[in-house]
C-alpha positions as CSV (number, residue, x, y, z in Angstrom):
1,X,156.3,87.6,115.0
2,X,154.9,86.1,111.8
3,X,152.3,83.1,112.6
4,X,152.3,80.6,109.7
5,X,148.8,78.9,109.5
6,X,148.3,75.0,109.8
7,X,145.8,72.9,107.9
8,X,146.6,69.6,110.0
9,X,147.2,70.4,113.1
10,X,146.3,66.6,114.5
11,X,148.1,65.2,111.8
12,X,145.1,63.3,110.7
13,X,143.3,65.0,108.2
14,X,140.1,63.4,109.0
15,X,140.4,64.3,112.9
16,X,141.6,68.0,111.6
17,X,138.7,68.5,109.1
18,X,136.1,67.2,111.9
19,X,137.3,69.8,114.5
20,X,137.3,72.5,111.9
21,X,133.8,71.7,111.3
22,X,132.6,72.2,115.0
23,X,132.3,76.1,114.7
24,X,130.1,76.0,111.3
25,X,128.1,72.6,112.8
26,X,127.7,74.3,116.3
27,X,125.8,77.5,114.5
28,X,124.0,75.5,112.0
29,X,122.4,73.0,114.5
30,X,121.6,75.6,116.5
31,X,119.9,77.7,114.0
32,X,118.2,74.4,111.7
33,X,117.5,71.9,114.5
34,X,117.7,73.4,118.3
35,X,115.9,76.6,116.7
36,X,117.9,79.2,118.4
37,X,117.6,82.5,117.7
38,X,120.0,83.5,115.2
39,X,122.3,85.9,117.1
40,X,122.5,83.1,119.7
41,X,123.7,80.7,117.3
42,X,126.0,82.8,115.5
43,X,127.4,83.8,119.1
44,X,127.8,80.1,120.0
45,X,129.5,79.5,116.8
46,X,132.2,82.2,117.5
47,X,133.0,81.1,120.6
48,X,133.3,77.4,119.4
49,X,135.7,79.1,116.3
50,X,137.7,81.2,118.9
51,X,138.3,77.9,120.9
52,X,139.2,75.5,117.9
53,X,141.6,78.3,116.3
54,X,143.5,79.0,119.7
55,X,143.9,75.5,121.1
56,X,143.8,73.4,118.0
57,X,145.2,75.2,115.2
58,X,147.6,77.0,117.6
59,X,146.4,80.6,116.5
60,X,147.6,83.2,119.0
61,X,144.6,84.3,121.6
62,X,145.0,88.0,121.0
63,X,145.4,87.4,117.0
64,X,142.1,85.6,117.0
65,X,140.3,88.0,119.0
66,X,141.7,90.7,116.3
67,X,140.4,88.8,113.6
68,X,137.3,88.7,115.0
69,X,137.0,92.4,115.7
70,X,137.9,93.2,112.1
71,X,135.0,90.8,111.0
72,X,132.7,92.5,113.8
73,X,133.3,96.0,112.2
74,X,132.7,94.7,108.5
75,X,129.6,93.4,109.5
76,X,128.7,96.9,110.9
77,X,130.0,98.8,107.8
78,X,129.3,98.2,105.4
79,X,127.1,95.5,105.7
80,X,124.9,96.3,108.9
81,X,124.8,99.8,107.7
82,X,122.9,99.0,104.2
83,X,120.3,96.7,106.3
84,X,119.2,99.5,108.7
85,X,118.9,101.9,106.3
86,X,116.6,99.9,103.8
87,X,114.3,98.7,106.5
88,X,114.1,102.4,107.6
89,X,113.1,103.3,104.1
90,X,110.5,100.6,104.2
91,X,109.1,101.4,107.7
92,X,108.9,105.1,106.4
93,X,106.4,104.1,103.5
94,X,104.8,101.5,105.5
95,X,103.8,104.0,108.4
96,X,103.1,106.6,105.7
97,X,100.2,104.6,103.9
98,X,102.1,104.9,100.6
99,X,103.0,101.1,100.8
100,X,99.5,100.3,100.8
101,X,99.1,102.5,97.6
102,X,102.1,100.4,95.9
103,X,99.9,96.8,96.6
104,X,96.6,98.4,95.3
105,X,98.7,99.7,92.2
106,X,100.2,96.3,91.5
107,X,96.8,94.3,92.6
108,X,94.6,96.3,89.9
109,X,96.5,95.5,86.8
110,X,94.9,91.7,86.4
111,X,92.1,89.6,87.8
112,X,93.9,86.5,86.6
113,X,95.4,84.5,90.0
114,X,98.4,82.9,87.8
115,X,99.2,86.4,86.2
116,X,99.1,88.3,89.9
117,X,101.6,85.7,91.1
118,X,104.0,86.2,88.3
119,X,103.6,90.3,89.1
120,X,103.6,89.9,92.9
121,X,105.2,87.0,94.0
122,X,108.0,86.8,91.3
123,X,108.5,90.5,89.9
124,X,107.5,92.9,93.2
125,X,108.6,90.3,95.6
126,X,112.2,90.1,93.5
127,X,112.3,94.1,93.7
128,X,111.8,93.9,97.7
129,X,114.4,91.3,97.8
130,X,116.8,93.4,96.1
131,X,116.0,96.5,97.9
132,X,115.7,94.8,101.6
133,X,116.1,91.0,101.5
134,X,116.3,89.4,104.8
135,X,112.9,87.8,104.6
136,X,111.1,91.0,103.6
137,X,110.0,89.9,100.2
138,X,108.3,86.9,101.6
139,X,106.6,88.8,104.2
140,X,105.5,91.6,101.7
141,X,104.2,88.6,99.0
142,X,102.4,86.4,101.2
143,X,100.7,89.2,103.0
144,X,99.6,90.8,99.4
145,X,98.5,87.6,97.9
146,X,96.7,86.7,101.1
147,X,94.7,90.0,100.7
148,X,93.8,88.9,96.9
149,X,92.4,85.9,98.6
150,X,94.9,83.2,97.9
151,X,94.6,80.1,100.2
152,X,97.5,80.3,103.3
153,X,99.4,77.4,101.3
154,X,99.1,79.0,98.2
155,X,100.1,82.5,99.5
156,X,103.5,81.0,101.8
157,X,104.4,77.9,99.1
158,X,104.6,80.1,96.1
159,X,106.1,83.1,97.8
160,X,109.1,80.9,98.8
161,X,109.4,79.2,95.4
162,X,109.4,82.5,93.5
163,X,111.8,84.0,96.1
164,X,114.5,82.1,94.6
165,X,116.1,83.9,91.2
166,X,116.9,87.1,93.1
167,X,118.6,86.0,96.4
168,X,122.1,85.9,95.3
169,X,121.8,89.5,94.6
170,X,119.4,90.5,97.5
171,X,119.9,93.4,99.7
172,X,121.8,95.3,97.0
173,X,124.1,92.8,96.4
174,X,124.9,92.4,100.2
175,X,125.9,88.2,99.4
176,X,128.5,88.9,96.7
177,X,130.1,91.9,98.1
178,X,129.9,89.8,101.5
179,X,131.8,87.1,100.2
180,X,134.2,89.1,98.3
181,X,135.5,91.5,101.3
182,X,135.7,88.6,103.7
183,X,137.4,85.9,101.0
184,X,139.4,87.9,98.6
185,X,137.4,87.4,95.8
186,X,137.2,90.2,93.1
187,X,133.8,91.6,93.3
188,X,133.1,92.1,89.6
189,X,134.3,89.0,88.6
190,X,132.2,87.1,91.0
191,X,129.0,89.2,90.3
192,X,129.5,88.5,86.5
193,X,130.0,84.7,87.1
194,X,127.0,84.8,88.9
195,X,125.4,86.5,86.6
196,X,126.1,83.8,84.2
197,X,124.7,81.1,86.2
198,X,121.4,82.5,87.3
199,X,119.7,84.0,84.1
200,X,118.6,80.4,82.9
201,X,116.8,79.6,86.5
202,X,115.3,83.2,86.3
203,X,113.7,82.3,83.2
204,X,112.8,79.0,84.5
205,X,111.5,79.9,87.8
206,X,108.3,81.8,86.6
207,X,107.4,78.6,84.4
208,X,107.9,76.3,87.4
209,X,105.9,78.9,89.6
210,X,102.8,78.7,87.8
211,X,103.3,75.0,87.2
212,X,103.4,74.2,91.0
213,X,100.3,76.7,91.5
214,X,97.8,75.7,88.9
215,X,99.3,72.3,86.7
216,X,101.0,71.9,83.6
217,X,97.7,72.9,81.3
218,X,97.2,76.3,82.8
219,X,100.6,77.4,82.4
220,X,100.7,76.4,79.0
221,X,97.8,78.6,78.6
222,X,99.9,82.1,79.8
223,X,103.3,80.8,78.4
224,X,103.5,84.3,76.4
225,X,103.2,86.3,79.5
226,X,105.6,83.7,81.6
227,X,108.1,84.1,78.9
228,X,107.9,88.0,79.1
229,X,108.2,87.9,82.8
230,X,111.4,85.5,83.1
231,X,113.2,86.4,79.8
232,X,113.2,90.4,80.7
233,X,114.3,89.7,84.2
234,X,117.1,87.1,83.2
235,X,118.3,89.6,80.4
236,X,118.5,92.6,82.8
237,X,120.1,90.3,85.4
238,X,123.0,89.4,83.3
239,X,123.3,92.6,81.8
240,X,123.5,94.5,85.2
241,X,125.8,92.1,86.9
242,X,128.3,91.7,84.1
243,X,128.7,95.2,83.1
244,X,127.7,97.3,86.4
245,X,127.8,95.3,89.3
246,X,126.2,93.2,92.3
247,X,124.4,96.2,93.9
248,X,121.4,97.0,91.6
249,X,121.0,93.7,89.6
250,X,117.8,92.6,91.2
251,X,116.0,96.2,91.6
252,X,117.0,96.8,87.7
253,X,115.8,93.0,86.7
254,X,112.8,93.3,88.7
255,X,111.7,96.7,87.3
256,X,112.3,95.4,83.7
257,X,110.2,92.2,84.6
258,X,107.3,94.2,86.0
259,X,107.1,97.1,83.1
260,X,107.6,94.1,80.5
261,X,104.5,92.0,81.8
262,X,102.3,95.0,82.3
263,X,102.9,96.4,78.9
264,X,102.4,92.9,77.5
265,X,99.0,92.7,79.3
266,X,98.0,95.9,77.5
267,X,98.1,93.7,74.2
268,X,97.7,90.4,75.3
269,X,95.1,88.4,77.4
270,X,94.5,84.9,78.3
271,X,91.5,83.0,76.6
272,X,90.1,82.4,80.3
273,X,90.5,83.8,83.9
274,X,91.8,81.2,86.5
275,X,90.0,82.4,89.5
276,X,91.5,79.6,91.5
277,X,93.3,80.5,94.7
278,X,94.3,77.6,95.9
279,X,97.4,74.9,95.0
280,X,96.2,72.5,92.6
281,X,95.6,69.3,94.3
282,X,96.5,70.9,97.8
283,X,92.9,72.4,98.7
284,X,92.0,70.1,101.6
285,X,95.5,71.0,103.2
286,X,96.0,74.2,102.3
287,X,92.4,75.6,102.7
288,X,90.0,77.3,100.2
289,X,91.3,81.0,99.0
290,X,89.0,83.4,100.8
291,X,86.8,86.1,99.3
292,X,89.4,88.7,97.6
293,X,89.2,92.6,98.8
294,X,88.9,94.5,95.6
295,X,92.2,97.0,95.7
296,X,91.5,100.5,96.0
297,X,91.7,102.8,93.2
298,X,93.9,105.7,93.4
299,X,94.5,108.5,90.9
300,X,97.7,108.5,89.0
301,X,99.7,111.2,91.2
302,X,99.0,109.4,94.4
303,X,100.3,106.4,92.6
304,X,103.3,108.0,91.5
305,X,103.9,109.5,94.9
306,X,103.9,106.2,96.6
307,X,106.6,104.9,94.1
308,X,108.6,108.0,94.4
309,X,110.8,106.7,97.3
310,X,111.9,103.6,95.8
311,X,112.7,105.5,92.4
312,X,114.9,108.2,94.3
313,X,116.4,104.9,96.0
314,X,117.2,103.5,92.9
315,X,118.7,106.7,91.5
316,X,121.1,107.2,94.9
317,X,122.2,103.4,94.8
318,X,123.2,103.4,91.4
319,X,125.0,106.5,91.8
320,X,126.7,105.3,94.7
321,X,127.7,102.0,93.0
322,X,129.5,104.1,90.3
323,X,133.4,103.9,90.6
324,X,133.8,107.8,90.0
325,X,131.6,108.5,93.0
326,X,133.1,106.1,95.2
327,X,136.5,107.3,94.5
328,X,135.5,110.8,95.0
329,X,133.9,110.4,98.4
330,X,136.7,108.2,99.3
331,X,139.2,111.1,98.6
332,X,137.1,113.3,101.1
333,X,137.0,110.7,103.9
334,X,138.0,107.2,104.0
335,X,140.6,106.6,106.7
336,X,142.4,103.3,106.7
337,X,143.1,101.3,109.9
338,X,145.6,98.3,109.7
339,X,144.9,96.1,112.3
340,X,148.1,96.2,114.5
341,X,148.9,92.7,115.6
342,X,147.3,91.3,112.6
343,X,148.1,93.0,109.6
344,X,150.9,91.2,107.7
345,X,151.2,88.7,110.6
346,X,149.4,85.6,109.6
347,X,151.3,83.6,106.5
348,X,149.0,81.5,104.2
349,X,151.0,78.4,103.6
350,X,151.1,75.5,100.7
351,X,149.2,73.7,99.7
352,X,146.3,76.3,100.0
353,X,148.6,78.5,97.9
354,X,151.5,78.0,95.4
355,X,154.1,80.0,97.6
356,X,153.3,81.5,101.2
357,X,152.5,84.8,101.4
358,X,151.0,87.5,104.1
359,X,147.6,88.3,104.8
360,X,146.7,91.7,105.0
361,X,144.3,93.1,107.3
362,X,143.3,96.7,107.0
363,X,140.0,98.3,107.9
364,X,138.8,101.3,105.8
365,X,135.9,103.1,107.4
366,X,134.7,104.6,104.1
367,X,131.2,106.1,105.7
368,X,130.7,108.5,102.8
369,X,131.2,106.0,99.9
370,X,129.2,103.1,101.4
371,X,126.2,101.9,100.2
372,X,124.0,102.5,103.1
373,X,124.9,106.0,103.2
374,X,123.2,106.4,99.9
375,X,120.3,104.6,100.9
376,X,120.2,106.7,104.2
377,X,119.7,110.0,102.1
378,X,117.5,108.2,99.7
379,X,115.2,107.5,102.4
380,X,115.6,111.3,104.2
381,X,114.7,112.6,100.9
382,X,111.9,110.2,100.4
383,X,110.7,110.9,103.8
384,X,110.6,114.3,103.6
385,X,108.7,114.6,100.0
386,X,106.3,111.8,101.8
387,X,105.5,115.0,104.4
388,X,107.6,113.6,107.4
389,X,109.4,116.1,109.8
390,X,113.0,116.2,110.6
391,X,112.1,115.2,114.0
392,X,109.5,112.4,112.7
393,X,112.4,110.9,111.0
394,X,114.5,110.7,113.7
395,X,112.1,109.2,115.8
396,X,111.3,106.3,112.9
397,X,114.9,106.1,112.5
398,X,115.5,105.2,116.1
399,X,112.4,102.8,116.2
400,X,114.2,101.0,113.2
401,X,117.4,100.4,114.8
402,X,115.6,99.0,118.0
403,X,113.3,97.0,115.3
404,X,116.7,95.5,113.7
405,X,118.8,95.4,116.7
406,X,119.0,91.4,116.8
407,X,119.3,91.3,112.8
408,X,122.2,93.9,113.3
409,X,123.8,91.9,116.2
410,X,124.0,88.7,113.9
411,X,125.4,90.1,111.1
412,X,128.3,91.4,113.4
413,X,128.7,88.0,114.7
414,X,128.4,86.0,111.7
415,X,130.9,88.1,110.0
416,X,133.3,88.0,112.9
417,X,132.9,83.9,112.4
418,X,133.7,83.9,109.1
419,X,136.7,86.5,109.1
420,X,138.2,84.4,112.2
421,X,137.8,81.0,110.2
422,X,139.5,82.7,107.0
423,X,142.4,84.0,109.4
424,X,142.9,81.2,111.3
425,X,142.8,78.3,108.3
426,X,140.1,76.7,109.5
427,X,138.2,77.2,106.2
428,X,141.2,76.3,104.3
429,X,141.3,72.6,106.3
430,X,137.6,72.4,105.1
431,X,138.3,73.3,101.8
432,X,141.2,70.8,101.5
433,X,139.0,68.0,102.7
434,X,135.9,68.8,100.1
435,X,138.5,69.0,97.8
436,X,138.5,64.9,97.9
437,X,135.6,64.9,96.2
438,X,137.4,65.5,93.1
439,X,135.7,65.5,89.6
440,X,132.1,65.7,91.5
441,X,133.1,68.6,93.2
442,X,131.1,71.8,91.1
443,X,128.0,69.4,92.0
444,X,128.6,68.9,95.7
445,X,130.1,72.4,96.2
446,X,126.9,73.8,94.8
447,X,124.9,71.8,97.0
448,X,126.7,72.5,99.9
449,X,125.7,76.2,99.2
450,X,122.2,75.0,99.2
451,X,122.6,73.3,102.5
452,X,124.5,76.3,103.9
453,X,121.1,78.5,103.0
454,X,118.9,76.2,104.1
455,X,120.1,76.1,107.7
456,X,121.4,79.6,108.1
457,X,118.3,81.1,106.3
458,X,120.9,83.6,104.5
459,X,122.9,83.5,101.2
460,X,125.1,86.1,102.8
461,X,125.4,83.7,105.7
462,X,126.2,80.8,103.6
463,X,128.9,82.9,101.5
464,X,130.4,84.0,104.8
465,X,130.9,80.4,106.2
466,X,131.8,78.6,103.1
467,X,133.3,81.3,100.6
468,X,136.8,80.6,101.3
469,X,136.8,76.8,101.7
470,X,135.1,77.1,98.0
471,X,137.9,79.1,97.1
472,X,140.5,76.8,98.8
473,X,138.9,73.5,97.0
474,X,138.6,75.1,93.6
475,X,142.4,76.0,93.6
476,X,143.6,72.7,94.7
477,X,141.5,70.9,91.8
478,X,142.3,73.1,89.1
479,X,138.7,74.8,88.9
480,X,138.0,78.4,88.6
481,X,137.7,80.1,92.3
482,X,135.1,82.5,90.8
483,X,133.4,79.7,89.4
484,X,132.8,77.8,92.7
485,X,132.5,81.0,95.0
486,X,129.5,81.5,92.5
487,X,128.3,78.4,92.7
488,X,128.1,78.5,96.6
489,X,125.6,81.6,96.2
490,X,123.8,80.2,92.9
491,X,123.3,76.8,94.7
492,X,122.4,79.1,98.0
493,X,119.4,80.6,96.7
494,X,117.4,77.6,96.3
495,X,117.7,76.9,99.7
496,X,116.3,80.0,100.8
497,X,112.6,78.7,100.1
498,X,113.1,76.1,103.0
499,X,115.3,77.8,105.6
500,X,113.2,78.2,108.9
501,X,113.3,81.8,109.0
502,X,111.5,82.0,105.6
503,X,109.0,79.7,106.6
504,X,108.4,81.3,109.8
505,X,108.0,84.5,108.2
506,X,105.6,83.0,105.5
507,X,103.3,81.5,108.1
508,X,103.4,84.6,110.1
509,X,102.6,86.9,107.0
510,X,99.6,84.7,106.3
511,X,98.2,84.2,109.9
512,X,98.7,80.5,109.3
513,X,100.3,79.8,112.5
514,X,101.7,76.2,113.8
515,X,102.0,75.1,110.1
516,X,105.4,75.5,109.2
517,X,105.6,71.4,108.6
518,X,103.1,71.9,106.1
519,X,104.8,74.4,104.3
520,X,108.3,72.9,104.3
521,X,106.8,69.6,103.0
522,X,105.3,71.5,99.9
523,X,108.3,73.4,99.0
524,X,110.8,71.1,99.7
525,X,110.9,69.1,96.6
526,X,111.2,72.3,94.5
527,X,114.1,73.5,96.4
528,X,115.9,70.2,96.2
529,X,115.3,69.4,92.5
530,X,116.2,73.2,91.4
531,X,119.6,73.4,93.7
532,X,120.4,69.8,91.7
533,X,119.9,71.4,88.6
534,X,122.0,74.6,89.7
535,X,124.5,71.6,90.4
536,X,124.3,70.2,87.3
537,X,124.7,73.3,85.3
538,X,127.7,74.5,87.2
539,X,129.3,70.8,86.5
540,X,128.6,71.6,82.8
541,X,130.3,75.3,83.2
542,X,133.2,73.5,85.0
543,X,134.2,70.8,82.2
544,X,131.8,71.1,79.2
545,X,132.3,73.6,75.8
546,X,130.9,75.7,75.2
547,X,129.7,76.2,79.0
548,X,133.2,76.4,80.0
549,X,133.6,79.8,77.6
550,X,131.3,81.5,80.5
551,X,133.7,80.9,83.3
552,X,135.9,83.5,84.5
553,X,139.5,82.5,85.8
């Protein structure tokens, strides 16, 4: 029997909305204020969502369980499969020693601290955000900056500020792909819209980064290098997101930015070398930078070997992202499993949609065409090239699985929660309520994405939680759903620098323990102002020509 969604089960929109918010609030409060581990907070959020869906919204219990199960499967494949295999590759390079060669090859390019920040915190960090995400770039860049002599506050705070522009396309496009899969967006249209919002801020963030570190005057001394860094990243980000897809946006943009800056530095040098390693005006709070350890010099062949696994990764992910390659693998093996008792058994009702329509629920086990499989093959090939035996690769894979087991569990639980809220209509109730902000919704919808990432620590998690709500609210207000779905992700990137997870990663990587509050106080103002600027830009896209011409309906 078909079950019809109900969006005001208590006959009071205020009460229904407050009840609908409970699952999200449970998870966010657990993460942001009670400092629970992510998988525990996500599990509690899922339990509360099941209770609200069944006992408040009237969803049949078996149907609610199957909706959560489908979300869990989606969390494992394709999302968790990407995370597992990219961390596997990273562990191989770190244990092999080639990762240290990578660090040395970057740190040896320039002695100017401002230029090192552009190269390491922004461009190299963006590469790792694109390849791995999930805290990896902050850990890597903060550790490198400390090794170069930066003060703990500078290494921590600046790594967090730099890791903003690439977050929406992090971990091979995981936030965009996940939002599209869970909430029914067209992945290319969503990718294109984010790629029309973030390039402006990708150009702005390098200037912001150096201003925060050294002040306006010192920033202007190297403005040509900053412009080259940001503009090359922004152009590549726009082109890749609009014409290729979300998977390789950050990887291609980061490589373009790094190469452009390195080539530019061969023909241009700053008039004076900036040697300070502490934040301007924060020396007492952040501590002076220590004497830098000069990077080791390696011959060209060694550097090429160190970069080779990441080059292989880029090639494989690019191939796996091509529609023709995906179609080929899906033709070989991609069984589809309609979820019995859920598929076409739920009917979405007005005013969420113009006319009632049934929700499909089909899980596709596309293991061969999954991006994670391409990453796994790249890791294996790269590992063999680095000298690992087959047995050594297997042992390292098992160790990696154990290392990320809780991260995988968190992804499974969050996807289960997000999918359940979609099928139960809980997200629709929140969207209908949020739509009441009317003409101001583009701004506040963007800030909602910022808040979601600030509290969950993940653009992916924020998109899962609020992607459906953004879509519903946009439909109710006559806005483009793609615009507001993208706004959730674009606004969310500015919340990345203040989430508890990233701040703990930064303090740990710099060995500046128990100073998380100092880091938070430093980056908070940057996060809030940048998020508000994104909200204003989205508002212009919604209402003001020629910005409206960028909107994909």
